[in-house]
N, C-alpha and C positions, 0 to 999 in steps of 0.2 A: 168819507165815512164808509166803513165796511158794511156789506149787507148782512142781514140777520141769518142765522144758521137754522136749518131745519132740525127738528127733534123728533124722537120716536113717539112721544106721547101724542103729539099733533098728528103724526102719521096714523097711529092706532085709532084715533077718533074719526078718521076720514073713511069714506067709501074706498074699498081696495082699488077700484079702477081710477078714482080721482087721485088717490095717493100715487099710483103708478105713473099717471100722466104728469103730476107735479115733479116727481123724481126724474122722469125722462127729460123734462125741460131743463132741470138743473144739470143733468149729465150731458145733454146735447150742448149746452152753453160751455161747459168745461172742455168738451172735445173740440169746439170751435175756437177756444181761447176767449170766449165772450163772457158776459156778466149776466147772471140770472138774478131774479128778484130775491131768491134765497140761496145761501151758500150751502154746499154739502157739509156734513159733519166732518170734523177735523181728520179722523182716521180714514174716512172714506175719500175725502179730497186728496190726502197724501197718497193713498193707494192708487187712485186714478192717475196721479202724476207719475208714479213709478211705472204704471202700465204703459203710459204714453212714451216714457223714456226707453222702456224695454221693447217697444214695438208690438205689444199684444194687440191683435185685431179686435176692435170693439164690437164687431158685427158677426164674427165667425166663431163658432164653438170649436176650438182646437183641443184635441185630446191626445194624450200619449197612450202607448200600449199598456194594457193591464199586466200586472205581474202574473207569472205562471202560477199554477196551483202550488207547486213545490216552493217557489220563492215566497208566496204569500204565507204559507204555513210556517216557513222558516222565520219570517219576520214576526209572525204572531207568537211563536215559541220564544223568541229572543226578547220580546217587548215586555218591560216591567208593567205595562198597562194591563196585561192579561189578568193579573191577580186583582186588579181594581174593577173589573167588569161588573161584579155583583154590586159594588157601591154605586157605580155609575148607573146601572140598570135600575136599581131601587130608587135613585133620585130623579131619573129622567123618563123612564118608561112606565113605572108603576106609580105615577103621581096622581093622587086623588083629586077629584073636582073637574068640572067641565072645562075650566080655562086651559088646562093642559091635558086634554083628552088624548089618550095614546093613539086613538085611531086617526089623529090629525097631524101627527108628526113622526119623525124617526130620529133615533140617536145614532150618531156616527162617531167612531173613534179612529183617529189617524195618528201615525207616528211623526217623529220630528222631521222627516223628509216630506211630509205631506201625503204619504201613501195611506189610503183608506184600508184599515185592517179589519174593522168590524162595523156592522150596522144592524140595527134592530128597529122594529116598529110595525105598523099596520101594512098589510100586503099592498093595498092600493097606493100608499105613499111610496113604498119601495119601488113599485113599478114606475111611478113618476120619476123617482130618482134615477132609475135605469135610463130613462129618456134623456137625462142630463149627463150621463156618464158617471154618476155618483155611485160607483160600484166598488166592492172590495177589490183591492189591488190597483185602483185608479190613482193617478197623480193629481192632487188638488192644491199644488203650490200656486201662488199668485202668477208666477211666470208662465204657467201652463194654462190656467183657466180664468185668470183675472181676479179681481176683487171678490172674495168669498169668505165665509165664516171659518174655514179651516186655514187656508193659505194666509189670509190677512192676520189672523190671530198668531200664526207662527212668526210673522215679521214684527208685529207690534209688541208681542209678549203680553198682551192685555186681552181681556174679553172684548169681543166685537160683534155687533149685530149688523147684518147686511140684508137690506130689504128691497126686493123688487129691482127697480132700475138703479139702485146703488151698486148692484153687480156691474162690473165694467163691461162684460160681454152680454149683448142684448138677448141672447137665447136663454139666459138665466133669469130674465125679468119676471117670470111667473113664479119665482122661488123666493123663499125667505129663510134665513139661517142665523144662528147665534152660536159662536164658538168661544171656548176659553182654553188657554194653554194650561198644561199640567207640567210642573217642574219637580225634579227630584229634590226633596228637602235635604238630602245628604250632601249634595254638591252643587245644587242650583242648575243642573243640566236640564234642558228642555226635553221632555220625554214625548210630547205629542199634544194633541188637541181633542177635546170632546165637543161635539157639535149637535145642536138640535135644529132640524130642517123640516120644511114642508111647503105646501103651496101658500101663495101670498095671503090667502084668507085666514091662515093660522097664526099670523103675526100678533104678538101681544107684547106690550112694553116691558112686562115683568119677566119675559123669557130670558133676557140677558142676565138679569140678577139671579135667576134660578140656575142657569148653566154655570155662572161664575161661582156660586155657592157650592154646587156639587163638585166642581173642580177643586175647590179648597178643601172640601170634605175628603176627597180622594187623597190629596196631599197629606192631610192630617192622619189618614189611615197609614200611609207610608211612613210618616214620622213615628207613629206608635210602634210600628213593626221594627223600625230602626232602633228605637229605645229598648225594645225587647231583645234585639240581637246584641246590643251593647251590654245588656245585663247578663246574657249568656256568656259573652266573652269575658266579662269581669269575673264571673264565677270560675272560669277556667284559669284566668291569669293571676288572680289574687295570691294563691299559694306559691305560684312560680316566682312572682315578684318578691315575696318574702325570702325565698331561698337565694335569689340573685343578689340582692343587696345593692348598695350604691344607687346610681341613677338609672331609672328604666321606666318605660311606658308600654302599655298594651293598647294598640290602636286597631281599628277595623280597616278594611280595605280602602276607605275614603279618608283615613287619617283621624277619625273621631276618637277621642281618648276614652277608653273603658276603665283603665286603672293606671295609677302612677305612684312611683316611690322615689324619694330623694330629689324631687323637682317640684317647682311651683306648678300647681294644676293648670292645664291649658285645655281649652275645648277641643282644639283640632291642631294637628301637625300637618303641614303641607307635604304630601308625598309625591314622588315622581309619577308620571303617567303609568309606567309599568314598574312595579316593585319586585325586586329579586332578593333572595337571601344573600347575605354578604355585607360588604361595606358600602355605604351610600352617604352622600353629603346632603344634609337637610337644613333649610333656613332656620336660624336662631339656635339650632342644636349642634351644628357643625358635622363632623364625621361621626357616623353611627354604625353600629353593628345591628343588622336586621335579621331576625329569625322568624320563621312561620309559626303561627298559632292557629288552632281551629277557629276560623272566622276572623282572622286578623294577623297582626304582626307584633313581635316583641322588639322594641327599639331601645338600644342601649347607647347613649352618647359616649364617645371615646375620648373627646377633648374635654378636659376637666373644666374649662372655662366656657366652652361653647364658642363657635366661630361664626361671624356674620359674613354676608356676601362681600361687604366692604371691609376687608381685614387689614388692620394696620395701616389704614389710610390708602390702601391700593384702590385704584380706580375700578369702577364697575361699569358695565354696559347694560342698559335696559331697553328692550324693544317692546313697545306697546302696539299691538296689532288690532286695529278696529276696522280693517279693510273689508271684512266679510259681513254679510247682512245679519247672521244669527250666531256667530261664534267669535268671541274676542279673547285674546290671550295676552299675558305679560311674560316675557322671557328675560331672565337676569343671568348674567355671567360675570364672574369676578375671579380674583386670585385663587379662591379655594373651591370653586365649583360652578355649576350651571344648573338652572332649573326653570321650569315653565309651569304656568298655572292658567286655567280658564277663568274668565271673569264673569261675574253676574252683570246684568244690565246696569244696575246702579253703580257698581264699582268701575265699570267701563266708562261711564259718564264722568265720574269724579277724576279718574286718572287722565282722561282725555283733557279735561280743563287744566289740570296741573302740567300736562305735557305742553300745552299751548302757552300757558302763562308760567314760564319758568321763574319769574320773580316771586311767585307764591300767591296764595289766596288765604284770607282769614276765613274763619268759619262762617261769618255773615256773608262774605263775598261768594263763597262756595254755595251757600244756601240760595243766594240770588241767581247764581249761574245755573244751578241744577233744578231748583224748585220755583224760581221766580218769586221767592219770599225770603227776605233777609232774616226774618225772625226764626226760621227753622234751624237754628244752630245746634240744638240738642240732637236732632236727627243726623246732621252732618258729622258731628263729633262722634256719634256712635258708629256710623259707617266708616269714618276714617280710622277709628280705633281698631275695627276689624281688619281693615286693609293693612295697618301698620304692624299687626301681628305677623304678617308674612313679609311685608316690605319695609320693616323697621330700619334695615340697614341702608336703604337707599332713599328713604323719606325723612324729612325733618318737619317740625311743626313750629307754630308761632312765628310766621304763618306756615301753613301747610305748603310743602314744596319738595321737589326732588333736590337732593344734596348737590352742591356745586361740582363735586368731583365725579358725579355720575353722568356718563354719556347717555342721552336719551334719544331714541329714534322712534318717531311716530309714523305708523303705516296706516294710511287712510284710503278710502275707495277712490278709484280714478275719477268718478263723478262725485263732487262734494254733496250733491243732492241725495246720495245714497248713504251718507254718514249716519251710523247708528239709527236705522229707520224706526226702531221702537221708541226712540227718545222724544220727549216733549220739553227737554231742558232748554231754557232760553239760550245758553251758550251754544248748544248743538244746532238749534234752529237758526241762529245767526250764522253759524258756519255753513249750513246748507244753502243759505241765501248768498253765500260767497263773500260775506262781509268780514268774517273773522276766522275762516277755516285755515287749517294747516295741512300740508300734504307731503 
């Protein structure tokens, strides 16, 4: 029988010193490979195992050099999170009520590389953060400083709270933090993490919910700005589409459709990583003429019928790359072109299962593979519908599978334990244990 798992509500009810001692006992048992009366929480235990595999010293505070002032300012200027600082500040620094008193914690914003870009809060807590190396320009990836609210949230792609001795490195045991990733709603790219940190006495079980809610609020702000930008592009493109005639679309730089004529409406057109004016091959549309517009592109399909990757039965090759910890891609090449697209965490999980199970999976089987619940078929069908908008030429359904004529190559991490570290999908967990992985 597995031992019970510690939870944040229980920790919050305990005296801080007692809670720290309990967590240190759990951590020490994990480091020795022993068994503690209580197990660490799932995200914490998985992070500790990553740290052990990567050789992070559990007792020594290892720090990388800070970014230079020029490099820090360049990253700040380039970060899309800069425009969200007012939203984050209002949600996390100006919170009313004693439970989240601003004098007891700080807000930290880091980019997708784990570099601290901004931090705000009471001066005494900022000085304490300096003692941990938690400063602007610092590298707070897991591989540098161990389990923490910034680096672990970057890996798991989920909000995570790390309290006291849940930090892998012992010098951080006087600290508590809760971080949540922020993703770009236009393309699903990870932009960074917002984190609330402070001394262990500031820990509250609702902190994680607060940070996660503020991160979603920031994403909603980005989504609203995106819709406004599409509306502006639509106003520019509408008269032009009337003059062009035939089949044409106006899309923004991420491929989101602002206006369309002569074609069935689509939410998004997969664009190459770098779009240039001229002729380009696009999935489902075939060869297209692309011209710049203010805030986007005019796309005119040249092939009257549209051409898919698998044209006329010609074989295609698909490379699914899930070998990296935070970036997953699918590359497709065929008789009429080649393209690449970055995948969301969920789509990476689904395509990984289909790459391993070439015989195919029903919606119920995929629901069990990814969610551990065969009844979640509606969610699976919705996600697969989104995937097939791009990969319709290489995917079949009933059951969902890669077509027989498609050559599929799956690139996985050298160590199966590092496969899709964000994932809690049963199929991925099984592969990490070495029982069903592919490499």
